[in-house]
C-alpha positions in Angstrom: 0.9 -3.7 -2.1 2.5 -6.6 -4.0 5.5 -8.4 -2.6 7.8 -8.9 -5.6 10.4 -11.6 -5.6 13.4 -12.5 -7.8 15.2 -15.8 -8.2 17.8 -16.6 -5.6 20.0 -17.3 -8.6 20.0 -13.6 -9.4 22.0 -12.8 -6.3 22.4 -9.0 -6.0 21.9 -8.4 -9.8 19.7 -5.4 -10.8 18.6 -6.8 -14.1 16.3 -9.7 -13.5 12.7 -10.9 -13.8 10.6 -10.5 -10.6 7.4 -12.4 -9.7 4.5 -10.9 -7.8 2.2 -13.5 -6.4 -1.3 -13.2 -7.9 -0.2 -10.3 -10.1 2.4 -11.3 -12.7 6.0 -10.7 -13.8 8.0 -7.6 -14.3 11.5 -6.5 -15.3 13.4 -5.1 -12.2 14.7 -2.3 -14.4 11.2 -1.2 -15.2 9.1 -1.9 -12.1 6.3 0.5 -12.9 4.8 -2.0 -15.4 4.2 -5.7 -15.3 2.8 -8.5 -17.4 -0.4 -9.9 -15.7 -0.3 -13.7 -15.4 -3.1 -15.8 -14.0 -2.4 -18.5 -11.4 -3.3 -21.2 -13.9 -1.0 -19.8 -16.5 1.9 -19.4 -14.0 1.4 -23.0 -12.8 1.5 -24.3 -16.4 4.7 -22.3 -17.0 6.4 -23.7 -13.9 5.4 -27.2 -14.9 6.8 -26.8 -18.4 10.1 -25.4 -17.0 10.4 -28.2 -14.5 9.6 -30.9 -17.2 12.2 -29.4 -19.5 14.9 -29.2 -16.9 14.3 -32.9 -16.0 15.4 -34.0 -19.5 
């Protein structure tokens, strides 16, 4: 079973993106499906987001 997490910025909202470690991402409104994302791709995504927010 995957432990899905959502951003702490989402608070108690029902409509957010959730991340499953080693699995991918999914929409909290449609939890039966997810988008598979490799660990390498996820790390590249996080690096790009962090770099963009540092500007």
